[in-house]
C-alpha positions as CSV (number, residue, x, y, z in Angstrom):
1,M,176.0,113.1,144.7
2,T,175.8,111.4,141.4
3,T,176.2,114.2,137.9
4,A,175.7,111.3,135.8
5,M,172.7,113.7,133.6
6,T,169.3,111.8,134.1
7,P,167.2,110.8,131.0
8,D,164.3,112.7,131.0
9,S,164.9,115.3,133.5
10,V,166.0,118.1,133.8
11,N,169.3,118.9,135.4
12,Y,170.1,122.2,137.5
13,Y,173.5,123.3,137.7
14,W,173.7,126.0,140.6
15,R,175.6,127.6,143.0
16,P,175.2,129.7,146.6
17,G,174.9,133.1,146.4
18,C,174.6,133.1,142.7
19,P,171.7,135.3,142.7
20,F,170.7,133.9,138.7
21,C,170.8,131.3,140.1
22,T,167.9,131.9,142.8
23,M,166.0,134.0,140.0
24,L,166.0,131.0,138.0
25,R,165.2,128.5,140.8
26,R,162.1,131.0,141.6
27,G,161.0,130.9,137.8
28,L,161.0,127.2,137.8
29,D,159.4,126.6,141.2
30,K,156.5,129.0,140.4
31,A,156.0,127.1,136.9
32,G,155.7,123.5,138.6
33,I,159.0,122.2,136.8
34,Q,160.6,119.4,138.8
35,T,164.8,118.9,138.6
36,V,167.7,117.4,139.9
37,D,169.7,119.9,141.4
38,H,173.9,120.1,141.4
39,N,175.6,122.5,143.6
40,I,179.4,122.5,141.5
41,W,181.5,123.9,144.8
42,D,179.8,120.2,146.3
43,D,180.7,117.9,143.4
44,P,183.6,118.5,141.5
45,E,181.8,116.4,138.4
46,A,178.8,118.5,138.0
47,A,181.3,121.7,137.9
48,A,182.7,119.8,135.0
49,V,179.7,119.3,133.5
50,V,179.0,123.0,133.4
51,R,182.5,124.2,132.3
52,E,182.1,121.2,129.6
53,H,178.8,123.2,128.2
54,A,180.0,127.1,129.2
55,G,183.4,127.3,127.0
56,G,185.6,126.2,129.9
57,N,184.0,128.6,132.5
58,E,181.7,127.5,135.6
59,T,179.2,129.5,134.2
60,V,175.7,129.4,136.4
61,P,172.7,128.4,136.4
62,T,172.9,125.8,133.7
63,V,170.2,123.5,132.9
64,V,171.4,119.8,130.6
65,I,168.1,118.8,129.3
66,D,169.7,115.1,127.1
67,G,172.8,116.3,126.3
68,V,171.4,119.8,125.4
69,A,172.6,122.9,127.3
70,M,170.9,125.7,128.6
71,V,173.9,128.6,130.3
72,N,171.9,130.9,132.2
73,P,168.5,130.5,130.8
74,S,165.5,132.2,132.1
75,A,162.3,130.7,133.5
76,S,160.7,130.8,130.3
77,D,163.3,129.2,127.9
78,V,163.6,126.0,130.2
79,A,159.7,126.1,130.1
80,E,159.5,126.5,125.8
81,Y,162.2,123.8,125.7
82,L,160.5,121.6,127.8
83,M,157.1,122.1,125.7
84,K,158.6,121.5,122.7
85,T,161.1,118.9,123.5
86,A,160.0,117.1,127.3
87,P,156.2,118.0,127.2
88,H,156.0,115.0,129.8
89,L,158.3,116.7,132.5
90,L,155.7,119.8,132.8
91,P,153.1,119.6,134.9
92,D,150.1,118.1,134.3
93,D,148.7,122.0,135.3
94,F,151.5,123.7,133.3
95,E,150.4,127.4,132.1
96,P,153.5,129.1,130.1
97,P,154.7,131.9,132.0
98,E,154.2,135.4,130.9
99,P,156.9,137.0,129.1
100,G,159.1,139.6,131.3
101,L,159.7,143.6,130.7
102,L,162.4,142.8,128.5
103,R,161.3,140.3,126.7
104,K,158.2,141.6,125.6
105,I,160.0,145.1,124.8
106,F,163.1,143.2,122.9
107,G,161.6,139.9,122.0
């Protein structure tokens, strides 16, 4: 598996058993956002990328898009970033997800 960041792609770093990874994966799938997946337990280079962006920790999920990292983002965070910087990575029929209850309450 290659861990080089693929230009013009959403690089999704995860590990098995991570509930936050599962939650983000579901949200990205629901939104139709395609990713290049990197299992940090199977790929030491992927783990190094995550540590570089997460202050030396292996905090997942981590999403990297053209060198910009988001540590433990929501699917909405990823979609917002793509809408602003890389709309070509969104599906043609993309509709922004509704914010979750906490985001509605706290913004």
